[in-house]
N, C-alpha and C positions, 0 to 999 in steps of 0.2 A: 943947890947946884945950879953952877950957870950954863951957857949953849957951848961952851966951848968944851966941855967933860966929856969925856969918852964913857958911852953907855955900857954897862954889862951888866947880863940878864945870867946868871949859873942854871944850869941842867941840876934840877930837882932829884935827888935818884929814889926819895920816897915816893915822889909822884911817877915817876917812871917803872917802880915794882908796882906799885897800885894798877896803872895802866897795863902792866902785862899780866898781870892775875887777873884782871875783867876780861880781855883779850882772849886767854885760853880759857876762861870759864864759858866766854859767849861760843867760842871755836867748838868745845864740848857741848852742847848745848845744841850746835847746831848739826853736828854728827848725830847725835840724840835725835834731832827732829829729820834726819836723814833715813837713819835705820829703824824706828818705830814712830811715824809720822799718825798710826790710829792710837797710839797710847796718850796723844797730846791733847787735853781735854781742854780748850779755850777758846770760848765765845768768839774773839776777833781771828784765830785760826779756824774757822768751823770745818773746814774741809783738810783731807787727808792730804791732797794733792797743793793746797797754799803751804799746807804746813811743811811737804817735801821741797818746796819751793823756796821756802823760806830757809829752811837748813842749806840747800844747794848754794845760795848765795852768802848764809854767814860766813862759812867753814871756810871760803877764799880771802873773804875780807880779813874777817876778824885774824884768820890764821897768816895774813900776810904782817898786818900791824904787831903780832905777835912776834912776828920772827924780826921786823926793825926794831923793836924796844931794847933787847939785850945788846945789841949794837950800841946803841946810843948808852945805853947807863955805863960802856965800860969806855968812851969818850972823856981825854981828860982835858978840853978845851971848853971854854965856854959856851953856854947854851944859844947865844945872841950877843953879839958886839959889833955896835956901831960908832964911827966915826964921826964929827959934824964935818962938812963940807965948808968952803970958806966962803 
């Protein structure tokens, strides 16, 4: 590959779907932590308040990520395309 060639990196549908499934899973886990913070028995999340806060933070973050991935999977263009400068 010479330096004058166009660089194209296609979107991987498999990786997008795996990331979507993971994001939905984390968002569902966050909802569970919001609704039942006392049921989470974890030495890292020792208090129900910390568990609730973790769920409160994870739901919008992973929910937003999960809402972006389906749009990316329907796009027909390249994932990344670069043309060399003169």
